[in-house]
All heavy atoms as a GROMACS GRO file, in nm:
protein
  570
    1MET      N    1   7.968  14.040  13.002
    1MET     CA    2   8.011  13.916  13.042
    1MET      C    3   7.911  13.800  12.994
    1MET      O    4   7.960  13.681  12.971
    1MET     CB    5   8.038  13.899  13.191
    1MET     CG    6   8.147  13.994  13.246
    1MET     SD    7   8.309  13.964  13.188
    1MET     CE    8   8.365  13.817  13.274
    2LYS      N    9   7.786  13.825  13.005
    2LYS     CA   10   7.695  13.719  12.975
    2LYS      C   11   7.706  13.659  12.841
    2LYS      O   12   7.685  13.545  12.812
    2LYS     CB   13   7.547  13.772  12.999
    2LYS     CG   14   7.501  13.783  13.141
    2LYS     CD   15   7.353  13.829  13.134
    2LYS     CE   16   7.303  13.827  13.276
    2LYS     NZ   17   7.161  13.869  13.284
    3LYS      N   18   7.736  13.749  12.732
    3LYS     CA   19   7.744  13.708  12.601
    3LYS      C   20   7.873  13.646  12.573
    3LYS      O   21   7.882  13.575  12.465
    3LYS     CB   22   7.698  13.830  12.514
    3LYS     CG   23   7.564  13.874  12.521
    3LYS     CD   24   7.536  13.989  12.441
    3LYS     CE   25   7.389  14.030  12.456
    3LYS     NZ   26   7.360  14.144  12.363
    4GLY      N   27   7.978  13.680  12.640
    4GLY     CA   28   8.110  13.634  12.603
    4GLY      C   29   8.144  13.497  12.658
    4GLY      O   30   8.069  13.442  12.742
    5ARG      N   31   8.234  13.433  12.591
    5ARG     CA   32   8.292  13.305  12.647
    5ARG      C   33   8.437  13.330  12.672
    5ARG      O   34   8.511  13.364  12.584
    5ARG     CB   35   8.278  13.202  12.534
    5ARG     CG   36   8.142  13.143  12.531
    5ARG     CD   37   8.103  13.069  12.660
    5ARG     NE   38   8.007  12.968  12.636
    5ARG     CZ   39   7.944  12.906  12.728
    5ARG    NH1   40   7.978  12.935  12.853
    5ARG    NH2   41   7.865  12.799  12.707
    6TYR      N   42   8.477  13.309  12.796
    6TYR     CA   43   8.609  13.347  12.832
    6TYR      C   44   8.683  13.214  12.879
    6TYR      O   45   8.631  13.157  12.976
    6TYR     CB   46   8.619  13.453  12.942
    6TYR     CG   47   8.547  13.576  12.890
    6TYR    CD1   48   8.424  13.607  12.923
    6TYR    CD2   49   8.620  13.658  12.805
    6TYR    CE1   50   8.364  13.724  12.877
    6TYR    CE2   51   8.566  13.772  12.742
    6TYR     CZ   52   8.428  13.801  12.777
    6TYR     OH   53   8.373  13.915  12.723
    7TYR      N   54   8.790  13.171  12.819
    7TYR     CA   55   8.850  13.050  12.860
    7TYR      C   56   8.993  13.077  12.923
    7TYR      O   57   9.043  12.976  12.977
    7TYR     CB   58   8.856  12.961  12.737
    7TYR     CG   59   8.729  12.916  12.686
    7TYR    CD1   60   8.677  12.995  12.577
    7TYR    CD2   61   8.653  12.828  12.737
    7TYR    CE1   62   8.546  12.953  12.515
    7TYR    CE2   63   8.526  12.794  12.692
    7TYR     CZ   64   8.476  12.869  12.580
    7TYR     OH   65   8.348  12.827  12.526
    8HIS      N   66   9.040  13.192  12.903
    8HIS     CA   67   9.179  13.222  12.957
    8HIS      C   68   9.187  13.376  12.997
    8HIS      O   69   9.100  13.451  12.946
    8HIS     CB   70   9.291  13.193  12.851
    8HIS     CG   71   9.285  13.058  12.781
    8HIS    ND1   72   9.343  12.957  12.866
    8HIS    CD2   73   9.235  13.019  12.667
    8HIS    CE1   74   9.318  12.834  12.781
    8HIS    NE2   75   9.249  12.885  12.667
    9SER      N   76   9.273  13.403  13.085
    9SER     CA   77   9.281  13.540  13.124
    9SER      C   78   9.308  13.630  13.010
    9SER      O   79   9.254  13.755  13.007
    9SER     CB   80   9.402  13.564  13.219
    9SER     OG   81   9.522  13.525  13.162
   10ASN      N   82   9.379  13.594  12.903
   10ASN     CA   83   9.396  13.683  12.788
   10ASN      C   84   9.258  13.720  12.712
   10ASN      O   85   9.245  13.827  12.664
   10ASN     CB   86   9.483  13.620  12.675
   10ASN     CG   87   9.628  13.624  12.726
   10ASN    OD1   88   9.662  13.697  12.806
   10ASN    ND2   89   9.710  13.536  12.660
   11ASP      N   90   9.163  13.627  12.721
   11ASP     CA   91   9.034  13.665  12.679
   11ASP      C   92   8.973  13.779  12.749
   11ASP      O   93   8.911  13.869  12.690
   11ASP     CB   94   8.941  13.540  12.685
   11ASP     CG   95   8.981  13.419  12.597
   11ASP    OD1   96   9.057  13.440  12.512
   11ASP    OD2   97   8.951  13.305  12.645
   12ILE      N   98   8.983  13.782  12.874
   12ILE     CA   99   8.939  13.900  12.953
   12ILE      C  100   9.006  14.019  12.923
   12ILE      O  101   8.954  14.121  12.898
   12ILE     CB  102   8.953  13.861  13.114
   12ILE    CG1  103   8.864  13.751  13.148
   12ILE    CG2  104   8.917  13.981  13.184
   12ILE    CD1  105   8.719  13.770  13.138
   13LEU      N  106   9.142  14.017  12.923
   13LEU     CA  107   9.226  14.127  12.902
   13LEU      C  108   9.208  14.187  12.768
   13LEU      O  109   9.219  14.318  12.751
   13LEU     CB  110   9.375  14.093  12.933
   13LEU     CG  111   9.395  14.033  13.080
   13LEU    CD1  112   9.541  13.997  13.087
   13LEU    CD2  113   9.360  14.143  13.176
   14ASN      N  114   9.182  14.105  12.668
   14ASN     CA  115   9.168  14.153  12.540
   14ASN      C  116   9.027  14.222  12.522
   14ASN      O  117   9.020  14.331  12.446
   14ASN     CB  118   9.172  14.040  12.428
   14ASN     CG  119   9.310  13.984  12.412
   14ASN    OD1  120   9.403  14.060  12.427
   14ASN    ND2  121   9.320  13.862  12.370
   15ASP      N  122   8.926  14.172  12.581
   15ASP     CA  123   8.790  14.228  12.569
   15ASP      C  124   8.764  14.359  12.654
   15ASP      O  125   8.686  14.447  12.624
   15ASP     CB  126   8.684  14.136  12.595
   15ASP     CG  127   8.651  14.038  12.482
   15ASP    OD1  128   8.721  14.059  12.373
   15ASP    OD2  129   8.564  13.967  12.495
   16PHE      N  130   8.850  14.369  12.771
   16PHE     CA  131   8.831  14.472  12.859
   16PHE      C  132   8.962  14.540  12.892
   16PHE      O  133   9.036  14.503  12.974
   16PHE     CB  134   8.779  14.411  12.992
   16PHE     CG  135   8.633  14.349  12.985
   16PHE    CD1  136   8.630  14.230  12.971
   16PHE    CD2  137   8.523  14.427  12.981
   16PHE    CE1  138   8.505  14.157  12.954
   16PHE    CE2  139   8.397  14.370  12.968
   16PHE     CZ  140   8.387  14.227  12.956
   17ALA      N  141   8.979  14.640  12.806
   17ALA     CA  142   9.109  14.714  12.815
   17ALA      C  143   9.150  14.777  12.953
   17ALA      O  144   9.259  14.793  12.994
   17ALA     CB  145   9.127  14.818  12.710
   18ASN      N  146   9.036  14.806  13.024
   18ASN     CA  147   9.051  14.867  13.152
   18ASN      C  148   9.066  14.764  13.268
   18ASN      O  149   9.049  14.788  13.388
   18ASN     CB  150   8.929  14.958  13.188
   18ASN     CG  151   8.796  14.873  13.199
   18ASN    OD1  152   8.791  14.758  13.153
   18ASN    ND2  153   8.689  14.930  13.254
   19SER      N  154   9.102  14.634  13.238
   19SER     CA  155   9.108  14.535  13.332
   19SER      C  156   9.262  14.492  13.352
   19SER      O  157   9.343  14.507  13.263
   19SER     CB  158   9.029  14.407  13.294
   19SER     OG  159   9.076  14.356  13.189
   20ARG      N  160   9.293  14.428  13.459
   20ARG     CA  161   9.422  14.368  13.476
   20ARG      C  162   9.408  14.245  13.577
   20ARG      O  163   9.317  14.239  13.659
   20ARG     CB  164   9.523  14.464  13.528
   20ARG     CG  165   9.506  14.523  13.668
   20ARG     CD  166   9.613  14.636  13.709
   20ARG     NE  167   9.577  14.698  13.819
   20ARG     CZ  168   9.625  14.658  13.944
   20ARG    NH1  169   9.717  14.565  13.950
   20ARG    NH2  170   9.584  14.716  14.056
   21SER      N  171   9.488  14.160  13.554
   21SER     CA  172   9.498  14.037  13.641
   21SER      C  173   9.583  14.065  13.763
   21SER      O  174   9.688  14.125  13.754
   21SER     CB  175   9.548  13.919  13.564
   21SER     OG  176   9.580  13.812  13.652
   22ILE      N  177   9.545  14.027  13.879
   22ILE     CA  178   9.614  14.054  13.995
   22ILE      C  179   9.661  13.930  14.055
   22ILE      O  180   9.720  13.934  14.181
   22ILE     CB  181   9.542  14.151  14.092
   22ILE    CG1  182   9.403  14.092  14.138
   22ILE    CG2  183   9.519  14.282  14.042
   22ILE    CD1  184   9.342  14.164  14.252
   23GLY      N  185   9.631  13.813  14.009
   23GLY     CA  186   9.665  13.682  14.058
   23GLY      C  187   9.546  13.622  14.138
   23GLY      O  188   9.439  13.677  14.150
   24SER      N  189   9.562  13.496  14.170
   24SER     CA  190   9.454  13.414  14.242
   24SER      C  191   9.326  13.418  14.156
   24SER      O  192   9.219  13.431  14.229
   24SER     CB  193   9.442  13.462  14.387
   24SER     OG  194   9.552  13.449  14.459
   25SER      N  195   9.328  13.417  14.030
   25SER     CA  196   9.219  13.417  13.946
   25SER      C  197   9.131  13.550  13.971
   25SER      O  198   9.011  13.550  13.936
   25SER     CB  199   9.116  13.294  13.978
   25SER     OG  200   9.192  13.176  13.953
   26ARG      N  201   9.196  13.645  14.010
   26ARG     CA  202   9.118  13.768  14.037
   26ARG      C  203   9.160  13.889  13.935
   26ARG      O  204   9.272  13.892  13.893
   26ARG     CB  205   9.149  13.831  14.177
   26ARG     CG  206   9.086  13.742  14.271
   26ARG     CD  207   9.120  13.775  14.419
   26ARG     NE  208   9.070  13.664  14.512
   26ARG     CZ  209   8.976  13.680  14.590
   26ARG    NH1  210   8.905  13.794  14.601
   26ARG    NH2  211   8.943  13.584  14.675
   27TYR      N  212   9.066  13.966  13.906
   27TYR     CA  213   9.086  14.073  13.809
   27TYR      C  214   9.012  14.203  13.861
   27TYR      O  215   8.923  14.199  13.928
   27TYR     CB  216   9.009  14.042  13.669
   27TYR     CG  217   9.063  13.912  13.617
   27TYR    CD1  218   9.039  13.786  13.656
   27TYR    CD2  219   9.171  13.930  13.518
   27TYR    CE1  220   9.087  13.669  13.603
   27TYR    CE2  221   9.230  13.809  13.456
   27TYR     CZ  222   9.178  13.684  13.504
   27TYR     OH  223   9.245  13.568  13.448
   28VAL      N  224   9.091  14.314  13.826
   28VAL     CA  225   9.049  14.449  13.868
   28VAL      C  226   9.000  14.520  13.745
   28VAL      O  227   9.085  14.525  13.646
   28VAL     CB  228   9.155  14.522  13.943
   28VAL    CG1  229   9.108  14.660  13.973
   28VAL    CG2  230   9.203  14.442  14.064
   29PHE      N  231   8.882  14.578  13.753
   29PHE     CA  232   8.837  14.660  13.630
   29PHE      C  233   8.824  14.811  13.688
   29PHE      O  234   8.772  14.837  13.788
   29PHE     CB  235   8.697  14.612  13.596
   29PHE     CG  236   8.698  14.481  13.539
   29PHE    CD1  237   8.692  14.363  13.620
   29PHE    CD2  238   8.708  14.456  13.406
   29PHE    CE1  239   8.702  14.240  13.563
   29PHE    CE2  240   8.700  14.329  13.343
   29PHE     CZ  241   8.697  14.224  13.422
   30LYS      N  242   8.887  14.898  13.609
   30LYS     CA  243   8.866  15.043  13.643
   30LYS      C  244   8.737  15.090  13.575
   30LYS      O  245   8.711  15.060  13.461
   30LYS     CB  246   8.976  15.128  13.585
   30LYS     CG  247   9.113  15.082  13.639
   30LYS     CD  248   9.228  15.161  13.560
   30LYS     CE  249   9.358  15.118  13.610
   30LYS     NZ  250   9.469  15.176  13.537
   31LEU      N  251   8.658  15.149  13.655
   31LEU     CA  252   8.517  15.198  13.614
   31LEU      C  253   8.512  15.348  13.616
   31LEU      O  254   8.564  15.401  13.715
   31LEU     CB  255   8.401  15.129  13.700
   31LEU     CG  256   8.415  14.980  13.708
   31LEU    CD1  257   8.298  14.934  13.811
   31LEU    CD2  258   8.395  14.917  13.567
   32LYS      N  259   8.428  15.403  13.535
   32LYS     CA  260   8.395  15.542  13.529
   32LYS      C  261   8.526  15.638  13.549
   32LYS      O  262   8.550  15.710  13.644
   32LYS     CB  263   8.301  15.587  13.637
   32LYS     CG  264   8.242  15.713  13.636
   32LYS     CD  265   8.094  15.721  13.655
   32LYS     CE  266   8.046  15.862  13.657
   32LYS     NZ  267   7.938  15.888  13.564
   33GLY      N  268   8.620  15.616  13.458
   33GLY     CA  269   8.741  15.682  13.450
   33GLY      C  270   8.834  15.662  13.574
   33GLY      O  271   8.901  15.761  13.622
   34ASN      N  272   8.829  15.544  13.623
   34ASN     CA  273   8.912  15.511  13.744
   34ASN      C  274   8.865  15.565  13.873
   34ASN      O  275   8.935  15.557  13.973
   34ASN     CB  276   9.058  15.535  13.721
   34ASN     CG  277   9.154  15.460  13.808
   34ASN    OD1  278   9.114  15.346  13.842
   34ASN    ND2  279   9.265  15.502  13.827
   35LYS      N  280   8.732  15.626  13.874
   35LYS     CA  281   8.680  15.664  13.998
   35LYS      C  282   8.633  15.543  14.093
   35LYS      O  283   8.648  15.556  14.207
   35LYS     CB  284   8.558  15.760  13.969
   35LYS     CG  285   8.503  15.815  14.085
   35LYS     CD  286   8.386  15.910  14.050
   35LYS     CE  287   8.333  15.963  14.178
   35LYS     NZ  288   8.226  16.063  14.151
   36TYR      N  289   8.596  15.439  14.017
   36TYR     CA  290   8.556  15.308  14.088
   36TYR      C  291   8.631  15.196  14.042
   36TYR      O  292   8.691  15.194  13.941
   36TYR     CB  293   8.401  15.286  14.067
   36TYR     CG  294   8.316  15.396  14.115
   36TYR    CD1  295   8.277  15.499  14.025
   36TYR    CD2  296   8.279  15.395  14.249
   36TYR    CE1  297   8.191  15.604  14.070
   36TYR    CE2  298   8.191  15.506  14.294
   36TYR     CZ  299   8.149  15.594  14.203
   36TYR     OH  300   8.072  15.707  14.249
   37ARG      N  301   8.643  15.099  14.143
   37ARG     CA  302   8.710  14.968  14.099
   37ARG      C  303   8.619  14.851  14.119
   37ARG      O  304   8.522  14.861  14.222
   37ARG     CB  305   8.830  14.953  14.186
   37ARG     CG  306   8.942  15.054  14.166
   37ARG     CD  307   9.024  15.022  14.048
   37ARG     NE  308   9.126  15.120  14.014
   37ARG     CZ  309   9.253  15.113  14.050
   37ARG    NH1  310   9.290  15.000  14.123
   37ARG    NH2  311   9.344  15.189  14.010
   38LEU      N  312   8.623  14.754  14.035
   38LEU     CA  313   8.547  14.628  14.043
   38LEU      C  314   8.646  14.513  14.052
   38LEU      O  315   8.741  14.508  13.968
   38LEU     CB  316   8.462  14.617  13.928
   38LEU     CG  317   8.400  14.473  13.906
   38LEU    CD1  318   8.288  14.446  14.018
   38LEU    CD2  319   8.341  14.463  13.777
   39VAL      N  320   8.641  14.435  14.167
   39VAL     CA  321   8.723  14.320  14.171
   39VAL      C  322   8.642  14.197  14.162
   39VAL      O  323   8.536  14.183  14.223
   39VAL     CB  324   8.798  14.316  14.316
   39VAL    CG1  325   8.882  14.190  14.321
   39VAL    CG2  326   8.885  14.438  14.326
   40VAL      N  327   8.682  14.102  14.062
   40VAL     CA  328   8.611  13.979  14.048
   40VAL      C  329   8.704  13.858  14.054
   40VAL      O  330   8.819  13.876  14.029
   40VAL     CB  331   8.528  13.966  13.913
   40VAL    CG1  332   8.424  14.093  13.904
   40VAL    CG2  333   8.622  13.975  13.794
   41LYS      N  334   8.648  13.749  14.088
   41LYS     CA  335   8.716  13.619  14.084
   41LYS      C  336   8.662  13.540  13.975
   41LYS      O  337   8.522  13.527  13.973
   41LYS     CB  338   8.705  13.556  14.212
   41LYS     CG  339   8.794  13.425  14.223
   41LYS     CD  340   8.794  13.365  14.355
   41LYS     CE  341   8.897  13.237  14.359
   41LYS     NZ  342   8.908  13.189  14.490
   42ILE      N  343   8.730  13.479  13.886
   42ILE     CA  344   8.669  13.403  13.767
   42ILE      C  345   8.725  13.267  13.771
   42ILE      O  346   8.837  13.233  13.793
   42ILE     CB  347   8.721  13.469  13.634
   42ILE    CG1  348   8.667  13.615  13.634
   42ILE    CG2  349   8.670  13.397  13.527
   42ILE    CD1  350   8.721  13.695  13.512
   43ASN      N  351   8.624  13.178  13.757
   43ASN     CA  352   8.657  13.030  13.728
   43ASN      C  353   8.629  13.005  13.586
   43ASN      O  354   8.516  12.995  13.546
   43ASN     CB  355   8.577  12.943  13.822
   43ASN     CG  356   8.611  12.803  13.809
   43ASN    OD1  357   8.616  12.746  13.703
   43ASN    ND2  358   8.629  12.736  13.928
   44PHE      N  359   8.740  12.994  13.509
   44PHE     CA  360   8.710  12.973  13.360
   44PHE      C  361   8.650  12.835  13.336
   44PHE      O  362   8.568  12.822  13.241
   44PHE     CB  363   8.842  12.987  13.290
   44PHE     CG  364   8.895  13.129  13.296
   44PHE    CD1  365   9.003  13.159  13.376
   44PHE    CD2  366   8.839  13.224  13.215
   44PHE    CE1  367   9.042  13.295  13.376
   44PHE    CE2  368   8.887  13.352  13.217
   44PHE     CZ  369   8.982  13.379  13.296
   45ASP      N  370   8.672  12.738  13.419
   45ASP     CA  371   8.623  12.595  13.391
   45ASP      C  372   8.472  12.598  13.390
   45ASP      O  373   8.392  12.550  13.323
   45ASP     CB  374   8.684  12.499  13.478
   45ASP     CG  375   8.830  12.477  13.446
   45ASP    OD1  376   8.869  12.486  13.328
   45ASP    OD2  377   8.902  12.431  13.536
   46LEU      N  378   8.424  12.667  13.497
   46LEU     CA  379   8.285  12.683  13.542
   46LEU      C  380   8.214  12.785  13.467
   46LEU      O  381   8.089  12.803  13.472
   46LEU     CB  382   8.253  12.694  13.682
   46LEU     CG  383   8.298  12.572  13.772
   46LEU    CD1  384   8.278  12.608  13.911
   46LEU    CD2  385   8.229  12.446  13.731
   47GLN      N  386   8.289  12.872  13.406
   47GLN     CA  387   8.226  13.000  13.336
   47GLN      C  388   8.150  13.081  13.437
   47GLN      O  389   8.039  13.118  13.409
   47GLN     CB  390   8.147  12.958  13.216
   47GLN     CG  391   8.233  12.904  13.102
   47GLN     CD  392   8.314  13.011  13.032
   47GLN    OE1  393   8.253  13.094  12.955
   47GLN    NE2  394   8.435  12.995  13.044
   48THR      N  395   8.223  13.106  13.550
   48THR     CA  396   8.150  13.174  13.667
   48THR      C  397   8.233  13.297  13.708
   48THR      O  398   8.357  13.285  13.712
   48THR     CB  399   8.137  13.075  13.786
   48THR    OG1  400   8.073  12.962  13.740
   48THR    CG2  401   8.052  13.135  13.894
   49VAL      N  402   8.178  13.411  13.739
   49VAL     CA  403   8.239  13.521  13.781
   49VAL      C  404   8.170  13.554  13.912
   49VAL      O  405   8.053  13.565  13.935
   49VAL     CB  406   8.218  13.642  13.685
   49VAL    CG1  407   8.266  13.766  13.739
   49VAL    CG2  408   8.277  13.608  13.550
   50TRP      N  409   8.256  13.578  14.020
   50TRP     CA  410   8.203  13.621  14.151
   50TRP      C  411   8.259  13.757  14.183
   50TRP      O  412   8.378  13.793  14.163
   50TRP     CB  413   8.256  13.530  14.264
   50TRP     CG  414   8.205  13.396  14.265
   50TRP    CD1  415   8.096  13.346  14.310
   50TRP    CD2  416   8.282  13.274  14.206
   50TRP    NE1  417   8.083  13.210  14.295
   50TRP    CE2  418   8.194  13.173  14.228
   50TRP    CE3  419   8.393  13.262  14.137
   50TRP    CZ2  420   8.223  13.037  14.183
   50TRP    CZ3  421   8.433  13.136  14.107
   50TRP    CH2  422   8.347  13.022  14.121
   51ILE      N  423   8.163  13.850  14.202
   51ILE     CA  424   8.196  13.990  14.248
   51ILE      C  425   8.252  13.996  14.382
   51ILE      O  426   8.179  13.946  14.475
   51ILE     CB  427   8.077  14.080  14.225
   51ILE    CG1  428   8.033  14.085  14.081
   51ILE    CG2  429   8.121  14.229  14.278
   51ILE    CD1  430   7.915  14.167  14.058
   52ARG      N  431   8.369  14.040  14.407
   52ARG     CA  432   8.430  14.037  14.531
   52ARG      C  433   8.435  14.177  14.601
   52ARG      O  434   8.432  14.199  14.727
   52ARG     CB  435   8.579  13.991  14.523
   52ARG     CG  436   8.585  13.852  14.470
   52ARG     CD  437   8.507  13.738  14.542
   52ARG     NE  438   8.523  13.734  14.680
   52ARG     CZ  439   8.450  13.690  14.769
   52ARG    NH1  440   8.323  13.663  14.743
   52ARG    NH2  441   8.494  13.695  14.886
   53PHE      N  442   8.432  14.282  14.520
   53PHE     CA  443   8.430  14.421  14.570
   53PHE      C  444   8.393  14.521  14.452
   53PHE      O  445   8.430  14.503  14.340
   53PHE     CB  446   8.582  14.461  14.600
   53PHE     CG  447   8.601  14.602  14.649
   53PHE    CD1  448   8.562  14.645  14.768
   53PHE    CD2  449   8.638  14.693  14.545
   53PHE    CE1  450   8.575  14.778  14.804
   53PHE    CE2  451   8.657  14.829  14.582
   53PHE     CZ  452   8.627  14.872  14.715
   54VAL      N  453   8.308  14.620  14.497
   54VAL     CA  454   8.282  14.724  14.413
   54VAL      C  455   8.293  14.855  14.505
   54VAL      O  456   8.224  14.849  14.612
   54VAL     CB  457   8.135  14.715  14.353
   54VAL    CG1  458   8.105  14.849  14.270
   54VAL    CG2  459   8.115  14.597  14.267
   55GLY      N  460   8.364  14.947  14.450
   55GLY     CA  461   8.375  15.068  14.542
   55GLY      C  462   8.470  15.176  14.493
   55GLY      O  463   8.517  15.156  14.372
   56THR      N  464   8.478  15.287  14.566
   56THR     CA  465   8.559  15.392  14.510
   56THR      C  466   8.718  15.348  14.501
   56THR      O  467   8.752  15.256  14.564
   56THR     CB  468   8.545  15.520  14.586
   56THR    OG1  469   8.598  15.485  14.722
   56THR    CG2  470   8.399  15.564  14.599
   57HIS      N  471   8.783  15.424  14.425
   57HIS     CA  472   8.928  15.394  14.416
   57HIS      C  473   9.003  15.416  14.566
   57HIS      O  474   9.076  15.326  14.599
   57HIS     CB  475   8.986  15.502  14.329
   57HIS     CG  476   9.136  15.471  14.304
   57HIS    ND1  477   9.238  15.515  14.375
   57HIS    CD2  478   9.199  15.395  14.196
   57HIS    CE1  479   9.359  15.474  14.328
   57HIS    NE2  480   9.324  15.408  14.219
   58ASP      N  481   8.950  15.507  14.644
   58ASP     CA  482   9.000  15.524  14.779
   58ASP      C  483   8.966  15.401  14.863
   58ASP      O  484   9.047  15.361  14.942
   58ASP     CB  485   8.936  15.654  14.843
   58ASP     CG  486   8.989  15.780  14.779
   58ASP    OD1  487   9.106  15.774  14.717
   58ASP    OD2  488   8.920  15.873  14.792
   59LYS      N  489   8.846  15.352  14.856
   59LYS     CA  490   8.821  15.227  14.931
   59LYS      C  491   8.890  15.106  14.883
   59LYS      O  492   8.933  15.015  14.969
   59LYS     CB  493   8.666  15.199  14.927
   59LYS     CG  494   8.581  15.303  15.001
   59LYS     CD  495   8.597  15.294  15.146
   59LYS     CE  496   8.510  15.398  15.214
   59LYS     NZ  497   8.521  15.401  15.362
   60TYR      N  498   8.909  15.090  14.748
   60TYR     CA  499   8.998  14.989  14.700
   60TYR      C  500   9.130  14.998  14.760
   60TYR      O  501   9.192  14.881  14.790
   60TYR     CB  502   9.001  15.003  14.541
   60TYR     CG  503   9.099  14.900  14.486
   60TYR    CD1  504   9.058  14.772  14.457
   60TYR    CD2  505   9.224  14.949  14.449
   60TYR    CE1  506   9.151  14.683  14.402
   60TYR    CE2  507   9.309  14.855  14.382
   60TYR     CZ  508   9.275  14.720  14.371
   60TYR     OH  509   9.370  14.636  14.313
   61ASP      N  510   9.186  15.104  14.775
   61ASP     CA  511   9.325  15.115  14.836
   61ASP      C  512   9.329  15.062  14.989
   61ASP      O  513   9.442  15.033  15.033
   61ASP     CB  514   9.375  15.261  14.836
   61ASP     CG  515   9.417  15.312  14.696
   61ASP    OD1  516   9.437  15.216  14.614
   61ASP    OD2  517   9.415  15.425  14.672
   62GLN      N  518   9.215  15.056  15.046
   62GLN     CA  519   9.206  15.003  15.188
   62GLN      C  520   9.189  14.857  15.208
   62GLN      O  521   9.188  14.810  15.311
   62GLN     CB  522   9.102  15.084  15.258
   62GLN     CG  523   9.124  15.227  15.266
   62GLN     CD  524   8.996  15.307  15.315
   62GLN    OE1  525   8.917  15.239  15.389
   62GLN    NE2  526   8.990  15.426  15.296
   63ILE      N  527   9.172  14.788  15.093
   63ILE     CA  528   9.132  14.643  15.098
   63ILE      C  529   9.252  14.564  15.049
   63ILE      O  530   9.352  14.614  14.976
   63ILE     CB  531   9.009  14.611  15.026
   63ILE    CG1  532   9.026  14.625  14.879
   63ILE    CG2  533   8.895  14.668  15.079
   63ILE    CD1  534   8.926  14.561  14.789
   64ASN      N  535   9.260  14.429  15.071
   64ASN     CA  536   9.347  14.347  14.998
   64ASN      C  537   9.277  14.271  14.895
   64ASN      O  538   9.194  14.175  14.923
   64ASN     CB  539   9.408  14.242  15.104
   64ASN     CG  540   9.519  14.147  15.032
   64ASN    OD1  541   9.515  14.130  14.926
   64ASN    ND2  542   9.598  14.092  15.115
   65ALA      N  543   9.281  14.310  14.778
   65ALA     CA  544   9.202  14.242  14.658
   65ALA      C  545   9.229  14.105  14.645
   65ALA      O  546   9.136  14.035  14.584
   65ALA     CB  547   9.228  14.328  14.530
   66LEU      N  548   9.339  14.048  14.688
   66LEU     CA  549   9.360  13.912  14.677
   66LEU      C  550   9.289  13.821  14.777
   66LEU      O  551   9.276  13.704  14.758
   66LEU     CB  552   9.520  13.878  14.683
   66LEU     CG  553   9.598  13.941  14.574
   66LEU    CD1  554   9.750  13.917  14.596
   66LEU    CD2  555   9.559  13.870  14.449
   67THR      N  556   9.243  13.880  14.885
   67THR     CA  557   9.178  13.801  14.994
   67THR      C  558   9.036  13.847  15.025
   67THR      O  559   8.968  13.771  15.083
   67THR     CB  560   9.257  13.816  15.117
   67THR    OG1  561   9.256  13.950  15.167
   67THR    CG2  562   9.395  13.761  15.107
   68ILE      N  563   8.986  13.950  14.962
   68ILE     CA  564   8.853  13.991  14.994
   68ILE      C  565   8.748  13.901  14.934
   68ILE      O  566   8.778  13.834  14.826
   68ILE     CB  567   8.825  14.137  14.945
   68ILE    CG1  568   8.701  14.181  15.012
   68ILE    CG2  569   8.823  14.139  14.797
   68ILE    CD1  570   8.696  14.335  14.992
   0.00000   0.00000   0.00000
């Protein structure tokens, strides 16, 4: 992420095939063969990424990724 410039959600989705947009400027990334999940919130205007959650797939199922 440090080296990239991302201006739209398509920029993220094109560079990270294991990601998907879930709404509210949030994206989920599947890590280590979908064993782990990463939830981030992105502000494209500020070029800022906030990590909202990192954990196992089971723990991800227990949270609301839109509000965490």
